[in-house]
C-alpha positions in Angstrom: 20.1 -20.2 48.4 19.2 -23.6 47.4 17.2 -23.9 44.0 15.6 -26.5 42.0 14.7 -26.9 38.3 11.3 -26.6 37.7 9.8 -26.1 34.1 6.2 -25.0 32.8 6.0 -23.1 36.2 2.9 -20.8 36.2 3.9 -17.1 36.7 0.8 -16.3 39.0 0.3 -18.8 41.4 -0.1 -17.7 45.3 0.9 -21.2 46.7 2.6 -24.5 45.3 2.5 -28.1 46.6 5.9 -29.9 45.8 5.1 -33.5 46.1 7.9 -35.1 43.5 11.3 -36.7 44.3 12.6 -33.3 44.7 10.1 -32.7 47.6 11.3 -36.1 49.1 15.0 -35.2 48.7 14.6 -31.9 50.2 12.7 -33.1 53.2 14.9 -36.2 54.0 18.2 -35.0 52.7 18.3 -31.0 52.8 16.2 -31.2 56.1 14.3 -28.0 54.7 12.8 -26.1 57.2 9.5 -23.8 57.6 10.0 -20.1 56.3 13.2 -21.0 54.4 13.6 -19.7 50.8 13.6 -21.8 47.8 14.2 -20.5 44.2 12.5 -22.2 41.2 14.1 -22.3 37.9 12.1 -22.9 34.8 15.2 -23.1 32.4 13.8 -20.1 30.2 15.5 -17.3 32.5 12.7 -16.9 34.9 13.6 -17.3 38.7 10.7 -17.6 41.0 11.6 -16.8 44.7 9.1 -19.1 47.3 8.9 -19.5 50.9 8.2 -22.8 52.7 5.0 -22.5 54.8 4.1 -26.0 55.0 6.1 -29.7 55.3 4.6 -33.1 55.9 6.6 -36.2 55.1 6.3 -36.1 51.5 5.3 -32.9 50.5 6.2 -29.2 50.8 3.9 -26.0 50.3 5.6 -23.1 49.0 4.3 -19.4 48.9 5.2 -17.1 46.1 7.1 -14.2 46.8 8.7 -12.6 43.7 9.4 -13.6 40.2 11.9 -11.8 37.8 13.0 -13.2 33.9 16.5 -12.7 33.5 17.0 -11.5 29.8 20.1 -13.4 27.9 22.1 -10.6 26.7 25.3 -12.5 25.3 25.2 -15.9 23.9 28.3 -18.4 24.3 28.2 -21.8 22.6 30.6 -24.6 22.8 31.7 -26.7 19.9 33.7 -29.8 21.2 34.8 -33.3 19.7 32.8 -35.6 21.8 35.3 -37.0 24.3 35.3 -39.9 26.6 31.8 -40.5 28.6 33.4 -39.0 32.0 34.9 -36.3 30.6 31.9 -35.6 28.6 29.8 -35.5 31.7 32.1 -33.1 33.1 31.9 -30.8 30.2 28.0 -30.7 30.0 27.9 -30.0 33.8 30.7 -27.3 33.7 28.8 -25.8 30.5 25.9 -25.3 32.4 27.9 -23.7 35.3 29.7 -21.6 32.9 26.6 -20.3 31.5 27.1 -22.1 27.9 23.9 -21.5 25.8 24.4 -24.6 23.6 26.7 -27.3 23.8 27.4 -28.7 19.8 29.2 -32.2 20.1 31.1 -32.6 16.9 31.6 -35.9 14.9 35.3 -35.6 14.0 38.3 -38.1 13.2 39.3 -38.4 16.8 36.1 -38.1 18.6 34.1 -40.9 20.7 31.2 -42.4 18.8 29.1 -43.7 21.7 25.4 -42.6 21.6 24.0 -40.3 24.0 21.7 -41.1 26.9 19.0 -38.5 26.9 18.1 -39.6 30.6 21.7 -39.3 31.7 22.1 -36.3 30.1 18.9 -34.5 31.4 20.0 -35.8 34.7 23.3 -34.0 34.4 22.1 -30.7 33.3 19.3 -30.6 35.9 21.9 -31.0 38.6 24.0 -28.5 37.2 21.5 -26.1 37.0 20.6 -26.6 40.7 23.9 -26.4 41.8 24.9 -23.4 39.8 21.5 -21.2 40.0 21.8 -20.8 36.4 18.0 -20.2 35.2 18.7 -21.3 31.4 18.5 -24.8 30.2 21.6 -26.1 28.1 20.8 -27.0 24.6 22.7 -29.9 23.2 23.1 -31.2 19.6 25.2 -33.3 18.0 26.7 -32.4 14.4 29.3 -32.5 11.7 31.6 -30.0 11.5 30.7 -29.4 8.0 26.9 -28.8 9.2 28.0 -26.0 12.0 26.5 -22.8 10.8 29.6 -20.7 11.7 28.1 -17.7 9.8 25.4 -17.3 12.9 28.3 -16.2 15.5 29.8 -12.8 15.5 33.0 -14.1 17.1 34.9 -17.6 16.9 37.6 -18.6 19.0 39.4 -22.1 18.7 42.0 -23.7 20.9 44.7 -25.0 18.7 47.6 -27.3 19.2 49.8 -25.5 16.6 49.9 -21.7 16.5 48.3 -18.6 17.6 46.1 -16.2 15.7 45.8 -12.7 16.8 42.6 -12.4 18.7 40.3 -9.4 17.9 37.3 -9.6 19.6 34.5 -7.4 18.7 33.2 -6.0 22.1 29.6 -5.9 20.8 29.6 -9.6 19.6 26.5 -11.0 21.1 26.9 -14.8 19.6 30.4 -16.3 20.4 31.4 -19.7 19.4 34.3 -21.6 21.4 35.8 -24.4 19.7 37.8 -27.4 21.5 39.1 -30.4 20.1 38.7 -33.8 21.2 41.3 -36.2 23.0 43.8 -36.6 20.3 42.8 -32.7 18.9 41.8 -32.0 15.4 43.1 -33.8 12.2 44.9 -31.7 9.8 41.9 -31.4 7.2 39.7 -30.4 10.3 42.1 -27.5 11.4 42.4 -26.5 7.8 38.4 -26.4 7.6 38.0 -24.7 11.1 40.7 -22.1 10.1 38.6 -20.7 7.2 35.9 -19.6 9.9 37.3 -18.6 13.0 38.0 -15.1 13.8 40.7 -16.3 16.6 42.9 -19.2 17.5 44.9 -19.7 20.7 47.7 -21.9 21.6 48.6 -21.5 25.7 52.1 -22.2 26.6 50.9 -24.8 28.9 50.9 -28.3 29.5 48.5 -30.4 27.1 45.2 -29.5 28.7 42.2 -32.2 29.1 39.2 -31.0 26.9 37.2 -29.9 30.0 40.0 -27.7 31.2 40.3 -26.1 27.9 36.8 -25.3 27.9 37.0 -23.7 31.3 40.0 -21.9 30.0 38.5 -20.6 26.8 35.2 -19.2 28.6 37.4 -17.5 31.0 39.4 -15.9 28.0 36.1 -15.1 26.5 35.0 -13.3 29.4 38.2 -11.5 29.8 38.4 -10.1 26.2 34.7 -8.8 26.6 35.6 -6.5 29.6 
């Protein structure tokens, strides 16, 4: 079912009139039809199901059907050294699709130093929300490694280019941090610093992964360990 990101949505409406760019896109590109259902995602966990009851050239009228608030039970945050723009765009979209709660872009010795463009980032997140039907908005922040609150997390897993450390995931862990280095990896000093905090370090017997690939593998590993 098609979904759109619609923040600040009231929970008690009977009908709603869409007259923004999303309405134009749904009418002209998607060619949405009468009686078709449409999900509205507010970015805070609420999914509102509506039905199309009216269509004009620039507007869509929606009728409320139902609403539910999905509770966020477990958090997976991602700490990654900022990579090149195309790869970073992919990581942002993947983070939304994989259900990452917060993306921390770490400033490291080998990370890229370009400034983030908020409009570009917001557009990527919004597009990924609508593609994946993820009801939660991805939080993004930039930070030095020394400023990250590692103590907040119940379990911390780091992809390493050097060695593996035994994985002992606490199945009751509610807050997990996945750490992935930038292109070129972490420096020796950064590896030593991270090693004082992590509960598990993993090195896969595979060709060198791009950072986005390591992110996807890491989230899959965490989800598998939780079973």
